[in-house]
C-alpha positions as CSV (number, residue, x, y, z in Angstrom):
1,M,0.0,0.0,0.0
2,A,2.9,2.4,0.8
3,E,4.4,1.8,-2.6
4,L,1.1,2.4,-4.4
5,A,0.6,5.7,-2.4
6,A,4.2,6.8,-3.3
7,V,3.5,6.1,-7.0
8,R,0.3,8.1,-7.0
9,S,2.0,10.9,-5.2
10,E,4.8,11.0,-7.8
11,E,2.2,11.0,-10.6
12,T,0.3,13.8,-9.0
13,Q,3.5,15.9,-8.7
14,K,4.4,15.2,-12.3
15,S,1.0,16.2,-13.5
16,Q,1.3,19.5,-11.5
17,V,4.7,20.2,-12.9
18,D,3.6,19.4,-16.4
19,T,0.6,21.8,-16.0
20,E,2.8,24.5,-14.7
21,T,5.4,24.0,-17.5
22,T,2.6,24.1,-20.1
23,E,1.1,27.3,-18.7
24,R,4.5,29.0,-18.6
25,F,5.2,27.9,-22.2
26,I,1.8,29.2,-23.3
27,A,2.4,32.5,-21.6
28,E,5.9,32.9,-23.0
29,K,4.7,32.3,-26.6
30,H,1.8,34.8,-26.1
31,I,-0.5,32.3,-27.8
32,G,-3.7,34.1,-26.6
33,E,-2.4,37.4,-28.0
34,R,-1.5,35.8,-31.3
35,I,-5.1,34.4,-31.6
36,K,-6.5,37.8,-30.9
37,R,-4.3,39.5,-33.5
38,L,-5.4,37.0,-36.1
39,R,-9.0,37.5,-35.2
40,L,-8.9,41.3,-35.3
41,K,-7.0,41.3,-38.5
42,K,-9.9,39.5,-40.1
43,S,-12.4,41.8,-38.3
44,M,-13.9,38.7,-36.8
45,G,-15.8,38.6,-33.5
46,L,-15.6,35.9,-30.8
47,V,-19.0,34.6,-31.7
48,E,-18.1,34.2,-35.4
49,L,-14.8,32.5,-34.5
50,G,-16.7,30.2,-32.2
51,K,-19.0,29.2,-35.1
52,H,-16.0,28.2,-37.2
53,T,-14.2,26.3,-34.5
54,G,-17.1,24.8,-32.5
55,L,-15.7,26.6,-29.4
56,S,-17.8,29.0,-27.2
57,A,-17.2,32.7,-27.3
58,S,-16.7,32.6,-23.6
59,F,-13.9,30.0,-23.9
60,L,-12.2,31.9,-26.7
61,S,-12.3,35.1,-24.6
62,Q,-10.6,33.3,-21.7
63,L,-8.1,31.7,-24.2
64,E,-7.1,35.1,-25.6
65,T,-6.6,36.6,-22.1
66,G,-4.6,33.6,-20.9
67,R,-7.0,32.4,-18.3
68,V,-7.3,28.9,-19.8
69,V,-4.7,26.6,-21.4
70,P,-5.6,25.5,-25.0
71,T,-5.3,22.0,-26.1
72,L,-3.5,21.2,-29.4
73,R,-6.8,20.1,-30.8
74,N,-8.4,23.5,-30.1
75,L,-5.3,25.3,-31.5
76,A,-5.5,23.2,-34.6
77,R,-9.1,24.3,-35.1
78,I,-8.3,27.9,-34.7
79,A,-5.2,27.6,-37.0
80,M,-7.3,26.2,-39.8
81,V,-9.7,29.1,-39.7
82,F,-6.9,31.5,-40.4
83,S,-5.0,29.2,-42.8
84,K,-2.1,28.9,-40.5
85,D,0.0,25.8,-39.5
86,L,-0.2,24.7,-35.9
87,S,3.5,25.6,-35.6
88,Y,2.6,29.3,-36.1
89,F,1.6,29.5,-32.4
90,F,4.9,28.1,-31.2
91,E,7.4,29.9,-33.4
92,T,9.5,32.6,-31.9
93,E,8.0,36.0,-32.7
94,P,10.4,38.5,-34.4
95,Q,11.1,41.4,-32.1
96,A,9.8,44.8,-33.2
97,M,12.5,47.1,-34.2
98,F,13.2,49.8,-31.6
99,R,16.5,51.7,-31.2
100,V,17.2,54.8,-29.3
101,H,20.2,57.0,-30.4
102,R,21.4,59.2,-27.6
103,R,22.9,62.5,-28.6
104,K,26.0,61.9,-26.5
105,D,26.7,58.6,-28.4
106,R,26.5,60.1,-31.9
107,V,29.7,60.7,-33.9
108,R,30.2,63.9,-35.9
109,L,31.8,63.2,-39.3
110,P,32.9,65.5,-42.1
111,Q,31.8,65.3,-45.7
112,T,33.7,62.5,-47.5
113,G,35.7,62.7,-50.7
114,V,36.8,66.3,-50.4
115,D,39.7,68.2,-48.9
116,E,37.6,70.9,-47.4
117,P,34.2,69.6,-46.2
118,T,31.2,71.8,-46.8
119,Y,29.1,70.0,-44.2
120,F,29.3,67.7,-41.2
121,F,26.8,65.0,-40.4
122,E,25.7,62.6,-37.7
123,S,24.0,59.3,-38.4
124,L,20.7,58.9,-36.5
125,G,20.3,55.2,-37.5
126,Y,23.7,53.6,-37.3
127,M,22.5,51.1,-34.7
128,V,19.7,49.7,-36.8
129,P,20.6,46.6,-38.8
130,D,19.2,46.0,-42.3
131,R,17.5,49.5,-42.3
132,H,15.5,50.7,-45.2
133,M,16.3,54.3,-44.7
134,D,19.2,56.4,-43.4
135,P,18.4,59.4,-41.2
136,Y,21.0,62.1,-40.6
137,F,21.5,65.4,-38.8
138,A,23.7,67.6,-41.0
139,E,25.3,71.0,-40.5
140,F,26.1,72.9,-43.7
141,I,28.7,75.6,-43.3
142,P,28.8,78.9,-45.4
143,L,31.1,78.5,-48.4
144,A,33.6,80.9,-49.8
145,K,32.5,82.7,-53.0
146,D,35.0,80.8,-55.1
147,V,33.9,77.3,-53.8
148,E,31.3,75.4,-55.8
149,P,29.2,72.8,-53.9
150,R,29.8,69.3,-55.1
151,A,26.9,67.5,-56.8
152,H,26.2,63.8,-56.2
153,M,23.6,61.2,-56.9
154,H,22.5,57.8,-55.5
155,P,19.6,55.3,-55.9
156,G,16.4,56.0,-54.0
157,F,14.8,59.1,-52.6
158,E,15.7,61.8,-50.2
159,F,13.9,64.0,-47.7
160,L,15.2,67.2,-46.2
161,Y,13.8,69.4,-43.4
162,V,15.5,72.6,-42.6
163,L,15.8,73.3,-38.9
164,E,17.9,76.5,-38.8
165,S,19.3,79.1,-41.3
166,E,18.8,78.7,-45.0
167,L,19.9,76.0,-47.5
168,E,20.2,76.3,-51.2
169,L,19.3,73.0,-53.0
170,R,20.1,72.3,-56.7
171,H,18.3,69.3,-58.1
172,G,19.0,68.9,-61.9
173,D,17.7,72.1,-63.4
174,H,15.8,73.2,-60.3
175,L,17.3,75.6,-57.8
176,C,15.5,76.6,-54.6
177,T,16.3,78.2,-51.3
178,L,14.8,76.5,-48.2
179,E,14.1,78.3,-45.0
180,P,13.5,76.9,-41.4
181,G,10.4,74.7,-41.5
182,D,10.6,74.1,-45.2
183,A,10.9,70.5,-46.5
184,V,11.6,68.8,-49.8
185,Y,11.3,65.3,-51.1
186,F,13.1,64.4,-54.3
187,D,14.5,61.6,-56.5
188,A,18.1,61.1,-55.4
189,S,19.1,59.5,-58.7
190,T,19.2,63.0,-60.2
191,P,22.4,65.0,-59.5
192,H,21.9,67.3,-56.5
193,S,24.0,69.6,-54.3
194,Y,23.5,71.7,-51.2
195,N,24.9,75.1,-50.3
196,C,24.4,77.0,-47.0
197,A,22.6,80.2,-48.1
198,G,22.7,82.0,-44.8
199,K,25.3,83.7,-42.7
200,K,25.0,81.0,-40.0
201,P,25.5,77.2,-40.6
202,A,22.3,75.5,-41.8
203,D,21.0,72.6,-39.6
204,V,19.1,70.1,-41.6
205,L,17.4,66.8,-41.0
206,I,18.0,64.4,-43.9
207,V,16.5,61.0,-44.6
208,T,17.7,58.9,-47.6
209,M,15.4,56.1,-48.5
210,H,16.8,53.0,-50.2
211,Q,15.2,51.6,-53.4
212,A,15.8,48.3,-55.0
213,P,16.5,48.4,-58.8
214,P,13.4,47.9,-60.9
215,V,12.8,44.4,-62.2
216,Q,12.9,44.2,-65.9
217,P,9.7,42.6,-67.2
218,V,9.9,39.9,-69.8
219,T,7.5,38.8,-72.4
220,L,6.9,35.2,-73.6
221,L,6.3,35.0,-77.3
222,R,5.1,31.7,-78.9
223,H,6.2,30.6,-82.4
224,A,6.7,27.4,-84.2
225,A,9.9,26.6,-82.4
226,G,8.3,27.1,-78.9
227,P,8.2,29.9,-76.4
228,R,11.0,32.5,-76.6
229,V,11.9,35.1,-73.9
230,V,12.2,38.7,-75.2
231,A,14.0,41.2,-72.9
232,A,12.1,44.4,-72.1
233,N,15.1,46.5,-73.2
234,P,15.5,46.0,-77.0
235,A,19.2,46.9,-76.7
236,L,19.8,43.8,-74.6
237,P,19.9,40.4,-76.5
238,A,17.1,38.1,-75.6
239,S,18.0,34.9,-73.8
240,G,18.9,32.2,-76.3
241,S,19.2,34.6,-79.3
242,R,22.2,34.5,-81.6
Protein backbone atom coordinates (compact mmCIF):
# COMPACT_ATOMS: atom_id res chain seq x y z
CA MET A 1 0.00 0.00 0.00
CA ALA A 2 2.85 2.36 0.84
CA GLU A 3 4.44 1.77 -2.57
CA LEU A 4 1.12 2.43 -4.35
CA ALA A 5 0.64 5.68 -2.42
CA ALA A 6 4.16 6.77 -3.32
CA VAL A 7 3.54 6.07 -7.03
CA ARG A 8 0.27 8.05 -6.99
CA SER A 9 2.00 10.92 -5.17
CA GLU A 10 4.75 10.97 -7.79
CA GLU A 11 2.19 10.95 -10.63
CA THR A 12 0.29 13.83 -9.01
CA GLN A 13 3.47 15.90 -8.66
CA LYS A 14 4.44 15.15 -12.26
CA SER A 15 0.99 16.21 -13.46
CA GLN A 16 1.26 19.49 -11.54
CA VAL A 17 4.73 20.16 -12.89
CA ASP A 18 3.59 19.42 -16.45
CA THR A 19 0.63 21.77 -16.05
CA GLU A 20 2.83 24.53 -14.69
CA THR A 21 5.36 23.99 -17.47
CA THR A 22 2.62 24.08 -20.10
CA GLU A 23 1.08 27.26 -18.71
CA ARG A 24 4.46 28.97 -18.58
CA PHE A 25 5.21 27.91 -22.15
CA ILE A 26 1.81 29.21 -23.33
CA ALA A 27 2.43 32.51 -21.58
CA GLU A 28 5.93 32.89 -23.05
CA LYS A 29 4.68 32.28 -26.58
CA HIS A 30 1.81 34.77 -26.12
CA ILE A 31 -0.55 32.33 -27.83
CA GLY A 32 -3.66 34.11 -26.60
CA GLU A 33 -2.39 37.42 -27.99
CA ARG A 34 -1.55 35.77 -31.31
CA ILE A 35 -5.07 34.38 -31.59
CA LYS A 36 -6.55 37.79 -30.86
CA ARG A 37 -4.34 39.50 -33.46
CA LEU A 38 -5.39 36.98 -36.11
CA ARG A 39 -9.04 37.47 -35.23
CA LEU A 40 -8.91 41.27 -35.26
CA LYS A 41 -6.96 41.32 -38.52
CA LYS A 42 -9.89 39.48 -40.10
CA SER A 43 -12.38 41.80 -38.31
CA MET A 44 -13.90 38.69 -36.77
CA GLY A 45 -15.83 38.62 -33.49
CA LEU A 46 -15.57 35.95 -30.82
CA VAL A 47 -19.01 34.58 -31.70
CA GLU A 48 -18.09 34.22 -35.38
CA LEU A 49 -14.80 32.51 -34.53
CA GLY A 50 -16.72 30.21 -32.23
CA LYS A 51 -19.02 29.16 -35.07
CA HIS A 52 -16.03 28.25 -37.24
CA THR A 53 -14.21 26.32 -34.50
CA GLY A 54 -17.07 24.82 -32.47
CA LEU A 55 -15.74 26.61 -29.37
CA SER A 56 -17.80 28.98 -27.23
CA ALA A 57 -17.18 32.74 -27.33
CA SER A 58 -16.66 32.64 -23.55
CA PHE A 59 -13.94 30.01 -23.87
CA LEU A 60 -12.23 31.88 -26.69
CA SER A 61 -12.26 35.07 -24.62
CA GLN A 62 -10.57 33.28 -21.73
CA LEU A 63 -8.13 31.73 -24.19
CA GLU A 64 -7.11 35.13 -25.56
CA THR A 65 -6.61 36.59 -22.09
CA GLY A 66 -4.57 33.59 -20.92
CA ARG A 67 -7.05 32.40 -18.29
CA VAL A 68 -7.32 28.92 -19.81
CA VAL A 69 -4.72 26.65 -21.40
CA PRO A 70 -5.61 25.54 -24.95
CA THR A 71 -5.27 21.97 -26.13
CA LEU A 72 -3.49 21.18 -29.38
CA ARG A 73 -6.85 20.10 -30.79
CA ASN A 74 -8.37 23.53 -30.09
CA LEU A 75 -5.33 25.34 -31.46
CA ALA A 76 -5.49 23.24 -34.61
CA ARG A 77 -9.14 24.26 -35.13
CA ILE A 78 -8.26 27.93 -34.73
CA ALA A 79 -5.21 27.65 -36.97
CA MET A 80 -7.33 26.16 -39.78
CA VAL A 81 -9.74 29.11 -39.67
CA PHE A 82 -6.87 31.52 -40.37
CA SER A 83 -5.03 29.22 -42.83
CA LYS A 84 -2.09 28.85 -40.45
CA ASP A 85 -0.01 25.84 -39.50
CA LEU A 86 -0.15 24.72 -35.90
CA SER A 87 3.54 25.64 -35.61
CA TYR A 88 2.57 29.30 -36.05
CA PHE A 89 1.60 29.50 -32.38
CA PHE A 90 4.93 28.10 -31.17
CA GLU A 91 7.43 29.87 -33.40
CA THR A 92 9.52 32.61 -31.86
CA GLU A 93 8.03 35.97 -32.71
CA PRO A 94 10.35 38.49 -34.37
CA GLN A 95 11.13 41.41 -32.10
CA ALA A 96 9.75 44.76 -33.22
CA MET A 97 12.52 47.13 -34.23
CA PHE A 98 13.17 49.79 -31.57
CA ARG A 99 16.48 51.65 -31.23
CA VAL A 100 17.24 54.82 -29.26
CA HIS A 101 20.17 56.96 -30.38
CA ARG A 102 21.40 59.24 -27.60
CA ARG A 103 22.90 62.53 -28.65
CA LYS A 104 26.00 61.90 -26.52
CA ASP A 105 26.66 58.63 -28.39
CA ARG A 106 26.55 60.05 -31.91
CA VAL A 107 29.72 60.72 -33.91
CA ARG A 108 30.17 63.92 -35.93
CA LEU A 109 31.80 63.18 -39.30
CA PRO A 110 32.92 65.49 -42.13
CA GLN A 111 31.81 65.29 -45.75
CA THR A 112 33.72 62.51 -47.46
CA GLY A 113 35.71 62.69 -50.70
CA VAL A 114 36.77 66.35 -50.41
CA ASP A 115 39.74 68.17 -48.91
CA GLU A 116 37.62 70.94 -47.38
CA PRO A 117 34.21 69.64 -46.20
CA THR A 118 31.17 71.82 -46.82
CA TYR A 119 29.10 70.02 -44.21
CA PHE A 120 29.31 67.74 -41.20
CA PHE A 121 26.82 64.98 -40.42
CA GLU A 122 25.74 62.59 -37.69
CA SER A 123 24.00 59.28 -38.43
CA LEU A 124 20.73 58.86 -36.54
CA GLY A 125 20.26 55.21 -37.50
CA TYR A 126 23.70 53.61 -37.30
CA MET A 127 22.54 51.05 -34.69
CA VAL A 128 19.69 49.71 -36.83
CA PRO A 129 20.60 46.57 -38.83
CA ASP A 130 19.20 46.03 -42.34
CA ARG A 131 17.54 49.46 -42.28
CA HIS A 132 15.49 50.69 -45.23
CA MET A 133 16.30 54.35 -44.71
CA ASP A 134 19.21 56.39 -43.36
CA PRO A 135 18.38 59.42 -41.22
CA TYR A 136 21.05 62.08 -40.61
CA PHE A 137 21.53 65.37 -38.82
CA ALA A 138 23.67 67.62 -41.04
CA GLU A 139 25.27 71.01 -40.51
CA PHE A 140 26.10 72.90 -43.73
CA ILE A 141 28.67 75.65 -43.31
CA PRO A 142 28.79 78.87 -45.40
CA LEU A 143 31.10 78.51 -48.41
CA ALA A 144 33.63 80.93 -49.78
CA LYS A 145 32.48 82.69 -52.97
CA ASP A 146 34.95 80.78 -55.14
CA VAL A 147 33.87 77.35 -53.83
CA GLU A 148 31.27 75.40 -55.79
CA PRO A 149 29.15 72.79 -53.93
CA ARG A 150 29.81 69.25 -55.09
CA ALA A 151 26.90 67.46 -56.78
CA HIS A 152 26.23 63.80 -56.18
CA MET A 153 23.56 61.20 -56.87
CA HIS A 154 22.48 57.80 -55.52
CA PRO A 155 19.58 55.34 -55.92
CA GLY A 156 16.37 55.96 -53.99
CA PHE A 157 14.76 59.10 -52.62
CA GLU A 158 15.75 61.82 -50.21
CA PHE A 159 13.86 63.98 -47.73
CA LEU A 160 15.19 67.21 -46.22
CA TYR A 161 13.78 69.36 -43.42
CA VAL A 162 15.52 72.63 -42.57
CA LEU A 163 15.84 73.34 -38.86
CA GLU A 164 17.91 76.53 -38.83
CA SER A 165 19.32 79.11 -41.26
CA GLU A 166 18.85 78.72 -45.04
CA LEU A 167 19.87 75.99 -47.46
CA GLU A 168 20.17 76.28 -51.23
CA LEU A 169 19.35 73.04 -53.02
CA ARG A 170 20.11 72.35 -56.66
CA HIS A 171 18.34 69.32 -58.15
CA GLY A 172 18.96 68.85 -61.85
CA ASP A 173 17.72 72.10 -63.43
CA HIS A 174 15.85 73.16 -60.29
CA LEU A 175 17.33 75.63 -57.83
CA CYS A 176 15.51 76.62 -54.65
CA THR A 177 16.28 78.16 -51.26
CA LEU A 178 14.79 76.46 -48.21
CA GLU A 179 14.11 78.29 -44.95
CA PRO A 180 13.50 76.91 -41.43
CA GLY A 181 10.39 74.73 -41.50
CA ASP A 182 10.64 74.08 -45.25
CA ALA A 183 10.87 70.50 -46.47
CA VAL A 184 11.61 68.83 -49.79
CA TYR A 185 11.27 65.28 -51.13
CA PHE A 186 13.09 64.36 -54.32
CA ASP A 187 14.47 61.60 -56.53
CA ALA A 188 18.07 61.13 -55.42
CA SER A 189 19.12 59.50 -58.71
CA THR A 190 19.16 63.02 -60.20
CA PRO A 191 22.38 64.98 -59.51
CA HIS A 192 21.86 67.31 -56.54
CA SER A 193 23.95 69.56 -54.31
CA TYR A 194 23.53 71.70 -51.20
CA ASN A 195 24.85 75.12 -50.28
CA CYS A 196 24.40 77.05 -47.05
CA ALA A 197 22.64 80.25 -48.13
CA GLY A 198 22.66 82.01 -44.75
CA LYS A 199 25.34 83.67 -42.67
CA LYS A 200 25.03 80.95 -40.02
CA PRO A 201 25.45 77.19 -40.57
CA ALA A 202 22.28 75.49 -41.77
CA ASP A 203 21.04 72.63 -39.57
CA VAL A 204 19.13 70.07 -41.61
CA LEU A 205 17.43 66.75 -40.98
CA ILE A 206 18.03 64.40 -43.92
CA VAL A 207 16.49 61.00 -44.61
CA THR A 208 17.66 58.90 -47.55
CA MET A 209 15.37 56.06 -48.54
CA HIS A 210 16.76 52.97 -50.23
CA GLN A 211 15.19 51.65 -53.39
CA ALA A 212 15.77 48.29 -55.05
CA PRO A 213 16.55 48.43 -58.79
CA PRO A 214 13.40 47.92 -60.89
CA VAL A 215 12.75 44.42 -62.16
CA GLN A 216 12.92 44.23 -65.94
CA PRO A 217 9.70 42.64 -67.23
CA VAL A 218 9.95 39.86 -69.78
CA THR A 219 7.47 38.78 -72.42
CA LEU A 220 6.90 35.21 -73.59
CA LEU A 221 6.32 34.96 -77.32
CA ARG A 222 5.14 31.75 -78.91
CA HIS A 223 6.17 30.65 -82.36
CA ALA A 224 6.68 27.41 -84.19
CA ALA A 225 9.89 26.57 -82.36
CA GLY A 226 8.26 27.06 -78.94
CA PRO A 227 8.23 29.86 -76.40
CA ARG A 228 10.97 32.49 -76.55
CA VAL A 229 11.90 35.13 -73.93
CA VAL A 230 12.23 38.69 -75.17
CA ALA A 231 14.00 41.20 -72.94
CA ALA A 232 12.14 44.39 -72.10
CA ASN A 233 15.11 46.49 -73.23
CA PRO A 234 15.52 46.01 -77.00
CA ALA A 235 19.20 46.94 -76.67
CA LEU A 236 19.80 43.78 -74.63
CA PRO A 237 19.93 40.44 -76.46
CA ALA A 238 17.11 38.07 -75.62
CA SER A 239 17.95 34.87 -73.82
CA GLY A 240 18.94 32.19 -76.30
CA SER A 241 19.18 34.58 -79.29
CA ARG A 242 22.16 34.48 -81.62
